[in-house]
N, C-alpha and C positions, 0 to 999 in steps of 0.2 A: 369699436365701438369709434362712429365717426367722430373727427376735431372739426373745430369751427375757430375760426381768429377772427375778432372785429376789432378795429385798429382806425386811428388818427381820429376819431370822434372831438369834435372841439370841446366836449366835457361829456363826463360822465357821469350822472347823478347817482351815489352808488344808496344812497338812504341809509347807508351801514349803523354801527353803533356810534357812529365820532359824524355821523352825516355828512360823509369825505364827497367831495367834490374833486374828479380829477381829468385837468385838461391835456389834450392832445393825447385820449385814453381810449382805453379798449377793454376787450374780455377776451379770455379765451376759454371755450367752450367742448366738455368733452359730451358727448351724446347730449342728454338732459339735464346735464348740471354745468354751474360755475364751477371752473377749475382755478379761474384769475381773473381779478379783475386788478389793472396797474396803469399808467404810463405807456404808449403802445413801444419804445424802446425796452422797455421792461418785460414784453411777451412773448412768449416763442416767435420765432420769425416764421414759421410754418404750418399748414394746418391741412386738412383736408378741402376745408372750404376757407377762402378768403374775404370777408365784406369790409370794403374801404366806405368807413364813416366820416369821412372828410367835410366839415360844414354842418355836422349832423347835433344834435342833443341826444342823447342817450340815458334814458330813466327805467327803473325799473318796470313792468307789467303794471296797468292800473286795474283797481279793485274794486268791484261792482258788488255794494253788500244788501242790496236790496233793488226785488224788480219784478214784474209783472208781465212777461214777455206778451204773453196773449193780447195784451192791450194796443200793441200795433195794430190790432185791426181795427180800431176804433178811436184813431185821431181826429182831434177836432170837430168830433161830432156835432153840431150847431147847437142842439138842443142842453148841450154838458158844456156850454163855453162859458158860462158865465156862471156856474152853481156851487157852492161849498160843498164840501166832501159828502154830506147826507144826501142833497138834492143832487150831486154828481152819481154817485153812485145810485142811487134810484131810477135816473134817466137811463145806467147802462146796464142795468142787471138784465133787462129784459132782452135787450143786444145781446150778452155775453150769454143768456139760457139758449142762445143758437149753435154755440160753439161746439165743434167736432174734433176728433183727434189730428183729422188732415190739418184743421184749422191752428190748431196748437201746435203741431208741427212745423209749419208754412213761418206761423207768426212766431215761434222760436226762433228760425232759423234767420228770419229778418232781421228781429231785435240783436241777434249775435253778432249776425255781420255788420252791422251799424257800431254795435260795441267793440269789435277787434279793428276796424278803421279809424278808431278813433284812441287806439292803442291800449283798451282795455283786454287782461290774459286771463283773465278770472272773474266768474259772475257768479253771483248766487242769485237765484229767481223763487219766487213765493206765486204757486201755483195752488188756488184756493177754490175754484170752481171745478166740477166735474160732470156737468151734464152731458145727454147722451152717452157718446163712446169716449170722453176724453180720458187721457193715462197720462198721469207725469214720465212716462216710457216714452213717450214722443218729443219731450223735452231733451231726457238724456239725449236719444237719438239724435237730434237736432246739432248736440254741443258736440258729439262724438263726431259728426260727418263736418263740422265746418273746424275742430280741432284746439274750443277752447277751452282754458279750466273749469268747472262748473261745478256749484254745488245746488244742488236740486233739493227744495222742500216741497216736503208733501203738505198743502198745506189745505184747509176745511172750513166750512160752513155747514152749524148744525142746529141753528139757531132762527127757526123764519120767521114770518110777520106774526102768524097765526101762536106761536109763543112767544111773541113779544119782542122779536129782535127785528132787525132792516131787513135783510132780503126776503125778497121772494120766496115761499116754500118750493117752488118747484127748482131750485139752485142751491137746497141744500140738500142735507145726507144725513143718514142714521149714524149713532157712534160707532156701533160694531163695524158700519160698514167702511167708516174711515178709518178706522183701527186698524184693522186688518188689512187694508190696502198699505197704508203708512208702513206695519212690519212687513208685508210683500217686499214694497219697495226696498226697504232697507235692507233687508236678507238679499235681495237680487243685485244692489247696484252699487251699496256705501262700500267704498274702501278706505279702512284707516291708514293705509303705510303713505311714508313717506312719499312725497313728489306725486300724491294720490289725481290723478286726471278730474276722478270722478268721487265727491261726495252727496251723501242725502242727510237731511233732516226732519223734524216733525215743527209743525207750523198752523195749528189751527188760526184762522185768520185774526179775528179781533173780540173787545168783549163784547157789541153787539150783535155779533152775529156765531157766537159759538157759546155751547154750553156750558158752564163750571165744570161739571163731569168732565166732560170733551177734553178738558185743560187737564185738570187734575191726571188722567189714562194716560192723554200724551205725553205729557213728564214722565211719568211711570217707566212709559215704552222705552221712550227715548234715553232715559240714562239706562235702565237695559242694555241696552245695543251700544251705549258709548256716543251717541249722535249728539247735536246740539239742538235749542229749540230756539224758534222762531215765530213773533208776531207783532202786528200793529199794536200800540200802545199810546197813550194820549199824545193823537194826532191832533185834537179838535178839542173845542170848546164842549160842544154838543156831544161828544165823548165822555167826557168827563161828566156833563152835567146826566148822561144815560148812567153811567155807573154810579154816582153819587143817590141817583133815584132806585135804581132796580139793589143796589149791593152794597149801600150806605155807608160806600168808602172810596175814596179816588181810585182814579186807575192803578195808580201802583200797588196798593195796599191790598184789590184784587189781585195783582197779578203775584205779588208774593205770597200771600194766603193760599194758592192754589201751586206751589211750589215752584214758581216761575222767577227764578233769583238764581245768581252764581254765574261763574265764567263759561259756563255754555249755553246761557241764554243772551241773544240782543233781540233789541225794540227795534222797531221801525220807527222813525221819526220823533217820538218822546218829545216832543215841544214843552208840553205843560207840567212840569216838574221843578217845584221850587228847592230852594237850597239843600232843606234836609233832607228829602227824596236824591236830590243828585247826590248826595255824601251817601246815604245809605246804598246808593247802586254802585259807587266806586267803591264801600268796604266790601260790598259781593262780586264784584267783578263782573258785573253785568254790563253787557255793551250796547251800544247805540250804533243805528245805520240813518247818517244825518240825509236828507233825501231834500237839499234848500230849494231846487227849481219847480220841483212837485208841492213844498210847500207856499210857497209865492202863488203859484198858478191857482191854487185853489183856496188863497189866502187864508191861510190855516193858521201861521202865526211865526215867529222865528225860535227857533234853538236855541237851547240856551248851552252852545256849545263851549262856551270858553269855562263857566260854570262847570262843566263834566269834564273838561280837560283839567282844571284845578283840583277837582276830587278823586281822579284817579278811574277818569270812566274811559274805559274803548271807543274812540269814536272813528268812525269810517264814513264813505261817502253811497250814497245810493240814487242811481236813475230814477228810481220808481218806475211807477208802471209809463207805460207809453201812453195812455189816453190822459194823463194826470200832469205830465212832462212834456210828451208831445213829441220826443224825440227820446233815443237811446245812445246816449253816449257819457261816460263821465268826464269830459274835457270841461267843458261848463259846470260842472258840478263845483270842480275847484272854485273856478274865478267867483259861482255866486256863494260859496260857503265862504269866502275872503268877504265878498262884499256885504253880505248880512249884517256879519259880526262885525264891519265895522260901519255899517248902517247905526245897527245898535249902540254900538261902543264908540265909535272914534276910529282914526285912519291907522291909529297904529293896534288894534284889535288881534288885528291875524298877519302876518305876511304870508308873500306868496310861496315862500319855501314850506312854511307850518301847512298850507292847501294843501301843497304837492304832496306832502308828508299821510294827511289823511287819507290822500289818492291812494297810497304804495301802502308802504310800514304799518302804519293804523289798521287801514282796512284788513290787512292779514289777520292782525292781532283780533279784529272784532270776527272774522270766522275761524279764532283757534289755528291758526297756523303760523309756523315757525320754518316754514321753507319755501315761503315766497314774500314777494312784499320790498326786497330788499335785494340790491345786488354784490353779495361776496362769494367767497369759495365755501362750496358746499350747497348754496343755493341753487334752487331751481333756475332752468337758464330760460327765463320769462323778460323781456324786457321791450323795449319800444323806445322808436329813434324819429326824430323830428329834423327834417331840412331847415336850416334856418335861415337859406336864403329865399325861402319861400315870402310870398307878397305880405301875408300876414304878418312876420317878423322883420319887416323893411324898417330899419331904425333902430332896431331894438336889439343890436349885437352887444350893449354894455355891460346886460346881464341876460344871458340865454336862459337861465334858469328861471329867472322873475319871468321873462318874456313870456316860459308856457301857460303860465296861469293868467297872467295880467294881458296880453294879446288875443287873439280869439281863432286859435288854430281848430280847425274841423277835421283832421284826420293826422295819423300817423304816415311817415314815408315806409317805416317797413317795422314790423313787429312780429317776434318770436315768441312762442309760446311750447315749452317743454323741448326744447333746442331744435324745434322746426318753423321753418319762416311760413307765416300764415298772413301777411300783408305785406307786401312788395309795391314799393311806389305809389302807395296807397291804395290799392286795388287788393280784394282778398281775392287767393287764391285758391279756394276752397271749396267755391260757390261760384254759378254761373246767375250773376245779381237781373238780368232783365227778363230772363221767363220765370224767375223766381218773383219778381217785384209782379207784373202782371198776375200771376198765380193767386199773388197776396190780396192784391188789388180788388180780384175777381171775387174770391171768396168772402173781403169785407164788405162791398155790396149783396152778396147774398145774406148776409145775417143780416144787414141794416133793413133790407127788403121783407126778410122773414117777420121779424119783430114789430114790422108796423101795424097799426091797430084795423080792423078789417070792418 
């Protein structure tokens, strides 16, 4: 088994049980597992590979708990730039109907490469459109090619316009097709083992695009296989009104009645939950993927993160779709999470270190993992390092940990996933980006052209 010695880091942020920070620290890795985290002078002096990180801040790899990678193909679409969620969706559904398996793969590589460059080592994605020949397999293949730890969720839409749902009928599937394919990808790809690089979950899309029957059956299927459940919930007031009119209850009660509550469930957004609902979620152990940039971009609202944390709700960060965020990186999510809570509750509402915790250790809890998210012996060798001598950090040497959140870094200088270097000097090593970007832009142009009214 190969060994790696990382030494002389300015500070190692462990995010361990005591949230330790080790100045002039480092790590000793054996293959894909951390064997030691300590001051440099207490680590073994030799290893098969030695990495000197003098002048760098080292953190656990960031964890993205909610994304839509295919949306990298529809960033900044003019007609969707100034719309709320429902209008935004109605604008983009016809374009997304042109998605192919090739486009799914290429967009996933682009989005995951962007995440990796920003220090993200684990990503969960929610693919819920399956037009043409689209398959979840394409995203899984993209993650394997890039070397990122990946939680693929098999999304679905089964409630089309003709049945009172939001999406056009042409982008929904029947329930049996959805459940059969969900079972197929779980059996083919889900790995429940510690340090797994690939896991699969079940993820019907939202109350306004999925039938109640599918929600119930997807929950039963997921629990039969021991996989996690994910969906959008309580993202906007429009969704709340939809649930009250159609189901005669608020979104959380709708989900709970269908079996969607518990430590194996996490909701994306969850903006409109009152104090009693937050308490119910905390008691159930239901988690939240907080997506501050997307929430601001669409004008959806402010997630009650402080209330969730007080109620014991697991809260992680999500980049969300690259067409509602227009980016695929976790670094701005930490800063925006902090800023939004301070805007709503005052300057001491959230610290920079708490924002970093949401992007690391807390995200691992949302995904149900105890082998990633902090740096300690026995944990997966997933980490990111940031050069504190970069322009973005000039004048911020007083507190490098806070600087990572409060300043505006765009990339990590070194990223290690499962003991493997995948980003070095800010460059992704596992993909040739220029031809990939050209291919991606060609597919994006073709999708928009095919969707134009004739």
